[in-house]
C-alpha positions in Angstrom: 36.2 12.5 -6.7 35.4 14.7 -9.6 38.7 16.3 -9.5 40.5 13.0 -9.6 38.1 12.1 -12.5 39.2 15.0 -14.4 42.8 14.4 -13.9 42.4 10.7 -15.2 40.4 12.1 -18.3 43.1 14.8 -18.9 46.0 12.5 -18.4 44.5 9.9 -20.8 44.0 12.4 -23.4 47.7 13.7 -23.1 48.8 10.0 -22.8 50.6 10.9 -19.7 51.0 7.5 -18.1 52.2 8.8 -14.8 49.1 11.2 -14.4 46.9 8.2 -15.4 48.4 6.0 -12.7 48.1 8.8 -10.1 44.7 9.8 -10.8 43.4 6.2 -11.1 45.2 5.3 -7.7 43.3 8.1 -6.1 40.0 7.2 -7.5 40.7 3.5 -6.4 41.2 4.7 -2.8 38.1 6.9 -2.8 36.0 4.2 -4.3 37.4 1.5 -2.1 36.4 3.5 1.0 32.8 3.7 -0.5 32.7 0.0 -1.2 32.0 0.5 -4.8 33.5 -2.7 -6.1 32.8 -2.4 -9.9 34.2 1.1 -9.7 37.2 0.0 -7.8 37.8 -2.6 -10.4 37.5 -0.2 -13.1 40.0 2.2 -11.6 42.4 -0.6 -10.8 42.3 -1.5 -14.5 43.1 2.1 -15.6 45.9 2.3 -12.9 47.4 -0.9 -14.2 47.2 0.7 -17.9 48.9 3.7 -16.5 51.7 1.6 -14.7 52.3 -0.6 -17.8 52.0 2.3 -20.3 49.3 0.8 -22.5 47.4 3.1 -24.6 45.1 0.7 -26.3 41.6 1.1 -25.1 42.5 4.0 -22.9 39.6 6.1 -23.8 37.3 3.2 -23.3 38.7 2.6 -19.9 38.3 6.1 -18.9 34.7 6.2 -20.0 34.0 3.0 -18.3 35.3 4.4 -14.9 33.4 7.8 -15.5 30.3 5.8 -16.0 30.9 3.8 -12.6 31.8 7.1 -10.8 28.6 8.6 -11.8 26.5 5.7 -10.6 28.3 6.0 -7.2 27.7 9.8 -7.0 24.0 9.4 -7.9 23.6 6.7 -5.3 25.2 9.1 -2.8 23.2 12.1 -3.7 19.9 10.1 -2.6 21.3 10.5 1.0 21.9 14.3 0.7 18.1 15.1 0.8 
């Protein structure tokens, strides 16, 4: 998941819309598998921005998705003890 997050962040910084779409799609799949609905929605919103080549609020969308991914990773880490 961390690699896809970095890909999304890098693609957004470069305004690489195909890269944004691709990374967000990967994250959406991973997060769907984990039933992390708020994070899935954030990934879907970023994916849509990539598909529609929308660069307004891109940094905010990436940060919002990263925050949700962090919550998921923190939750999962509780089971790794």
